[in-house]
N, C-alpha and C positions, 0 to 999 in steps of 0.2 A: 727086661725093660725097655731094650731098644725095638722091640716086637710091638710092645704096648706105645711107643712114642710113633712107630710107623704106622699103625692102625688108628690111631687118633689124629695123625696128620692128614691120612687119607680121609679120615671121615670128616674132619675139617674143611678140608679143600673142595671135595664132593658137596658138601653142606652150603658152602659159599658159593659154588657155581650152580648148583640147585636152585638155591634161593633167587639169584640173578636171574636165572632162566625162568623160573617160577613169575618174578616180579614185570619180567620184559612181555610175558606172553599174555598176564593178566592185565598191563597197561593196553597192550594192542588190543586186547579183548574188549575193554572198555571203551575204546575208539572206535570199534567196529560195533559194537553196541549203540554208540550213540548216533554213529552214522546210519544204520537200521531205524534208529527211533526217528530222526530227522526226516527219512523218506518215507516213513509211515505217516508222518506228521503232515508232511507235503501231500501224501494220496489221499488223506481223508480231507485237507483242505479243497484239493479239486474235485473230490466227490460232493462236498458241501455246496459248493457254487455251481455243480451240473457241468463240470469241464470233463469229468471223467466217472467212469461206472466201475467198479471193482466186484468180480464174483468171488467172495470168500469160500464159497462151497468148494470150488475148483483148487483153492490154494488148500483147503482142509485135506481134499483128496490127495495130494501129495505130500502132506506132512510125514507119512510114515517114511517115504523115500529120503526125505531130508533128514530125517532124525538118523536112520542107517548109514548115510553117507557120511554124516557129523560124527558118529562114533568109530566109523572106520579109519576117518581122517585122525581122530584124535589118539588112535591105537597106533598108528604109523606114525604120528609125530613122537610119541614115546620111544618107538623103538628106534628113530632117527637119534634122538637124544641121548639115549643111553647105549648107543653102538658102541662097542669096544670099550667102555668105561671100566676102569678096575675099581671105583668107587661108588656103585650105582646106589647102594644102600645110604650113604650119605647126601648123595645127590637127591635121592627120592625124599629125605625126610628135609631138605632144604626147600625143596620144589613143595612139597605140601605145605611148609610153614609159610612160603610167600604167599601160596594161592587161598590160606585161611586168613591171611592178615587183611 
């Protein structure tokens, strides 16, 4: 019975910490998304008024490198967040629940 209580306690602590970490990353991600959206709107306004000209073909050529860098950063972040955690399963479940919410 003590072993079951220890496992449930560990999963509970890991779940809460994972949920909080996921919520923090999701919130920061939304803030970054808003900033990128505002920058895009500003760029389009400048282009509309003839102040600037954007070469979207060049941006499109660099997209695969950006995607690769983002994937590498995400896997690196997961390694950092779960480093030396004895309750990775609970953490992962809580993190997933926060990201889906």
